[in-house]
N, C-alpha and C positions, 0 to 999 in steps of 0.2 A: 501638870496633868498631861498624860499621854493620850492623844486622840486616836480613835480607831480609824482604819482606812476602809471606806465604803467600797464594796466589790465593783459596783458599776463605774465609779469614778476611777478606780484602780485600772480597769480595763481601758477606759477612755484615755487615761494618762499614758499608758504604756503602748497603745495602738492608735495614735491620733490620725495617721495617714489612711489606714484602711477604714476606720470609722467615718472619717470625712468623705472618702470616696463613695462609701455606701449611701450616706445622707444626700450627697449631690446627685447620685444616680436616682434615688427615690424622687427628689424634687424634679429632676429632668423628666422622668416618666409621668409624673402627675401634672406638671405645668408646661413642659416644653420651654422652661425658663422665662416665661412671660405671662403675666396676669394683666389684662387690659384695664381692669377696674383698679384705680389707684387706692380707693378706700379699702378694697379687699387686700391689697398689698400691705397697707398700713395695719390692717387687722392681723395679718400673718406675723408682722414684726412685733406688735404689741403682745400677741399671744405667746410668741417665742420668748420675749423678755420675761413675761409672767411665769412661764414654765421653768425657765432657768432660775429665776429669782426664787420661785417656790421650792425648787429642789435644793437651792442653797439654804433656805430657811429650815427645811427638813434635816439637812446635814448638820446644821448648827444645833438644832434641838436634840438630835441624837448623838451629839458630840463626835461627829465624823467629818467636821469641816477642817481637814488638814490643809496645809499649804498646797499640796498636790491637787486636792479637790478644788481649792479656790482657783488655782491656775486653770483647771479644766473648765470651771464655770465662766471665768473671764474670757477664755477663747471661745466658749459656746456663745456668749453674748456677741462677740465679734462676728462669729459665723452667722448668727441671726441677722445682725446689721447688714452684712454683705448679701445675704440671701434676699432680704427685702429690697435692697438697693438694686440688685440684678432684676428682680421681678418687676419693679416699677420703671426701670430704665430701658427704653426702646432700643432697637437695633442701631439706630443712627443718632442716638443721643449721647453727647459727651464722648465722642470717639476721636481718634487721632489718625488722620490720613486714611480712613477706611474706604472711602468711595461708596459705590452702590453695587449691591449684588444683583446682577442681571445674567441669567443663563446664556452661555455661549458668547458673552461680551466681556472680554478681558481688558478692563481698564488698567491704568498704570498705578492704581492704589493697592492697598493691602487686599481688598476684596478681589480685584482682578487677578493678582498673583495667586491667591488661594484657589480660586476657581480653575485657573490654568493648571495648577498642580493636581487638583482633584480630578480633572477631566483627562489629563495626559500622563500623570504620574511621572513627570520629568520636568526639568527646568529648561527654558528656551535657550537656544544657542544664539544669543544676541549680545550686543554691546550694552551692558546694563546702564551706562550713562545716558542712554536715550530712552530708558524704559522705567522712569520713576522709581517706585518702591522695589522694583525687581533687583536692585543692587544689594538688598539684604540677603544674607545666607539663608538657605531654604529649610532648615530643620523645623521651625515653627509651622511652615506652610504644609510640609509633609505630614506632620502630626495632626494638624487640623483637617487636612484632606482625608486622611484615614478615618478620622472621627465622622466627617460628613458622609463618607461612603457607607459607614455602618448605619448612620441615621437614615440614609436613603433606602436601606433595606426595610424600614418600618414606616417611613413617611415619604410620599411621592416627591421626587425631586422637583424643585421650582415652586413649591407651595408655601414658601416662607419659613422653611425649617432652618434658616441661617442663624436665628436667635439661639438655637441650641448650642451654638459655639460658645455662648456665654457660660455654659456649664463648665467647659474646659478652663476658661479664664478664671472662674470662681474657684475651681479646684486648685489651679496653680497658685492663686493668691493665698488661699488658706495654707497650702503647703509651704509657701515662701515665709509666711509669718511664723509658722512653727519652726522652720529652719533658722530664722533669725534668732528666735528665742533659744534654740538648742545651741547655736553657735556662741551666743553670749554666755551660756552655761559652760561650754567648753573653754571659753577664754578666761574662766575663773571668777565670775561674779559670785559674790557671797550667797550662801543658801537663803539667808533672810532677805536678800534683795530680789529673789526670783519672782515673787508675786508682783513687785513693783515693775519689773521688766515686762511681765505679761500684760500689765495695765497699759503700758506705753505701746506695745507692739500690737496687741490683739485688734484694736480698732483704729490703727493709724490711718488717717484720712486718705492719703495718696493711694493706698492699697484698696480702700473701699471703691474708689473710682476705677482702678485697674481691674477690679473683679468683674466688671461688665465690658471692659475694653477689648475689642477683637483685633489685637495686633501682636507683634512679637516681643513687646516689652516685658510682660510678666514672666514668660517662660525663661527669657534670658536672665532675669533677676533671680528667679528660683534656682537656676543652674549655677549662677555666681555664688550664692550663699551656700548651696550644697557643696560646691567645690571648696569653698572656704572652710566649711564644717569638717569635711574629711581631711583637708590639709592640716588643720589644727589637731585633729585626732591622730594623724600620722606623726606629727611633731611630738605628741605626748606618749604615744604607744608604740610607734614604729612598725605597725602591722602592715603586711602586704596588701590586705583587702582595702585598707584606708587609702593607700596610695593609688590603687587601681580605681576605686570609686572617685577619688579626687580627679584623676586624669580623665575619666569618662565624663564627669560633670563639667569640667572646664572645656574639654573638647567639644562636647555637644552644645555647651553654652556659647562658645565662639562660632559654632555652626548656626547659632540663632542670631547673635549680634556680636560682631567682632570686638566690641568694647568690653566684653567679659574678660578679655585678655589682660585687662588692668589688674586682675587678681594676682598677676605675676609679681607685683611689688610687695604686698604684705605677706602673701603666702611664700613667695620666693625667699623673702627675708628669713622666715622660719625654717625653710628647707636648708638654707645655707648654714644657719646657726646649728641645726641638728647635724648636718654633715660634718662640720668642723669639730663639733663636740664628740661625735662618734669616731672620727679619725684620730682624735687625741685620747681616746679611751684605751688606757694601757691594760685594763683588766679583761676587756673583750676586744681582741685585735680584729675580729671578723665584723664588728659593728660598723666600722667605716665602709668596708667593702659592700656590706648589705645595703646601707643607706645610699651609696653611690649607684648601685644597681637599681634600686627602687626609683631613684630620680631619673635614671636613663629610661626605665620602663614608663614612667610618668610622661616623659617627653615623647616617647614612641607612640603612646596612646593619644596624647593631647594634640600634638602638632599636626598629624595628618587629618584628624577629625576637624580641628579648628581652622585650618588654613587651606584646605583643598579648594574651596570655592574661590578664594582670592587668587590662588595660584592659577586655577583654570581660567579665570577672567583675564589675568595678566597675560598668560600665554596666548589665548585666543584673540584678545582685543586690546591688549596693553592697558588695561584698566589699573590705575594705581591701587596698591593694597589698601590704602586708607581712604579710598574714595567715599564721599558722603554726599548725598543729594542736597543741593542748596535750595532754600525756600525762595519762591519768586513773589511772595506776598509783600507788596510795597508798604502796606500799613505796619507790618512787623519789622521793617528794616530800621535798625538803630545804629547804622554805621556812621551817622553824623555825630555821634557822641564819642568823646575821647576815651581811651582806656582808663584814665583817672576817674572820669565821670561814671563809667561802667562799673567800677569797683567801689568807689567811695561816694558817688553822687547820692544826695538825699533830697527827697521831694515830698515831705509831708506824711511819710509812712511812720507809724501805723495809725496815727490819729485821724487823718483825713480820708484815707482810702486803703482798704486792705484786700480787695479783690483785684485780680490781675487785669491790667489794661493792655489790650491787644492792638491798639492803634486806630481802629476804625472809627472811634469816637473822638479822635484827636489827642488822646492821652496814651503815653507809652511807658511801660515799665522797662527802663533801660538798665537799671542797676541789677547786676547779676545775682547778688545775694538776697535782695528784696524779692526778686522774682522767684528764687528758690523757696523762700519761706511761704510766699503766697501759693505757689503751685503744690507745695507739700501738703497744704491744708485743703485747698479748693480747686486745684488744677486750673483749668481755664474757665471755670464757672464764675459767673458774675451775678450776684444776687443783691446788688446795692440798692435796687429800687423796691425791696421788700423789707419791711421793718423787722418781722420775726426772724427772717434769715440773716439779716444784717446783725441783729443783736446776738444771735447764737454764734455767728461767725466771728464777731468781735471778741466775745468771751473766749472762744477757742483760740483765737490768735494771741490774746494777752497771755494766757496760760502757756502757750507754745513758746512765746518769746522768753518767758521766765525759764522754761526748760532749756532753751538754747544757752542762756546766760549761765545756768548752773552746769551745763555740759562743758562750757569753756572753763569754768572754775574747777570742775572735776578733772579736766585735762591737765591744767596747771598743777593741781594737787597730786595727780598721778605721777607726773614728771619729777616733782619735788621729793616724793616718797618712793621713787622707783627702786632704789637699791635695797630697800627693806622688803620688797615684795617677792613672794614665791612665784608670781606670774610675770616676772620682769620681761621675759622675751615676748610673751603674748601681748603685754601692754605696749611694748615697743612696736609690735606689728600693727597694733591699732593706731599708734601715732604715725607710723609710715602710711597706713591707709588714709588717715585724715589729711595728711599733708599732700599726698599724691592725688587724692580726690579733689582737693581744693585747687591744686595746680591744673588738673584736668578740666575742671569746670570753667576756670578762668580762660584757659587757652582755647577750649572748644567754643565758648561764647564769643570770644574776640575774633576767632577765625571765621565763625559763622554768625555775623552780627544780626541776629533776628531774635525777637522775643521768645519764640518757641524753642530756641536753642538753650534757653535758661531754665527749662522745665525740670522739676525735681525728679521726674521719672528717669532722667539720664544720670542721676547721682544718688540713687537709693543707698549705696554703701554708707552715706552720711548717717543713715538711721542707726546702723550697727555701731559706728564710732560714737555718735551722740548718746546712744543708749548706755554703752559701757561707761563712758566718762560721766554721764548724769548719775549713774548709780555710785560712782566713786565719790561724787559730791556728798552723798548720804553717809559717807564714812568720816567726814570731817567733824572733829570735836570742837564745838564752839564754846569758848570760855563762859562760865556762868550758867551753862545749861546742863541738863541731865544727859547721861549716856543714851544714845539712840535718838536724841532730839532731831538731829539732821536727817536721819533715816525716816523718821515719822513725817517730817516736813516734805521730804522728797516723795514719799508714798502718797501723801495728801494731794500734792500737785499732780501725780500720776492718775489718781482717782478723778480729779477734776478734769484732766485732759480727756480721759476716756468718756466721762459723762457728756462733755460738750461735743465731742466727736460723734457720739451716738445720737445726741439731740439734733445736731446739724443735718446729718445724713438720714435721720428718720423722718424729718419734716421737709426734706428737699423736694419730695414729690409734690408738695403744695405750691412750689414756686412756678410761676408762669412768667416768661420773659416779656418785658415791655418792649416798646419800639425803640430802636437804636438809630440815632441820627448819624449817618455816615459822613465823615469829614475828610476831604481830600488831604493827603499828606503834604506837608510843606517842607 
């Protein structure tokens, strides 16, 4: 039976960025991105869930619930989740190195950097090694500064309008999740797997927390996946516009966080494959020259945008290109553990403890990959003294661990069946990304031996790798089962993952931290 396509969902599916921007703008105007009454925030979320679910029932009854419509509804549920989370999350709740916004006080945190750029519209001529977060490239701060200046036209400066910045973070987050989904499609996931992909991506917990986080993480992640998307499109289509967009995204991404440059490994792999293939094309002798020129233009766009800040700091103050601010938190210092312990050490996870241990209570998460799992779901939030939150979190964790195991299975299955695949090179680029990201996470965590260095927000490319290989696990034919049994099982897990993610972050507003007994590090 052929389903009809509803006109509204068709517009939403084809124009997700403009529709999302308009919705965030409406919320910004109506709420300023904050509702002080948590019960009202909960009511907004429940109403949103009911409206989306009701519209889904209508589409089903009218035989218009196509896969495209279902994907729109799934992303709409994720949007409602993040909207509620932003509305009940205060300006200084669950932030990373934000500091406090005080007019004309430029502290060394993200807030001070942002206010300095807003007031002066330039970066200071200082040795960034002595100025905390000012070592970060400035693109995020200039974008946020422009936004605050626009807000200042309507709301008097210094009257607590900084929470409006969460509108920017929420918008970047929603855009990022759309780009991850679109990149997975470009990488060749099966059409019947796209709903499952949307279920994993739309409410992924780490991005729920980043939707209210006022720092440069989410913009850099958005630009990373945007650059990846257009890089893959160029590999498949060879159009000039794709190469230009890829260069701009990677360049501005590196101007946000230099770590975006890691995209050079998976995308560079595809670039080299295409260049060699085009150079060997005997039917079109101009193809190789065109690809080479496109790569040159990519470099001419990307390198100046992405590296000028580091070059400037090196010339003026001899700051190393890869300089990173070290944490001075003695509780988070895990340098006493050996590299073997950091990679293979096990300590009762996940049965005994599944929220992150930051050291102040005497317990430390020193294993790199356990910390990755915990922060992917809960970031640095610790709800272990609340029964409801603990049960919701535990259910979410168990499902997530199964997803990870199946992603590894899918990775092996992909490699075994690689020669049979039409997406051979795209799959190899994912393998390159997975290996390079793993090496990067390990080396970074060992070089900077602090618990915060193990946070998933530094390794979000794992989501794209895991997603693609998890969907590959749904292609495995299990002897004695019907065709499609694996795909149904994989989709069922994805549904459970989204349900528990929504449950945890819908009720998080009810959690009130208990007293923490601080224990001196030994």
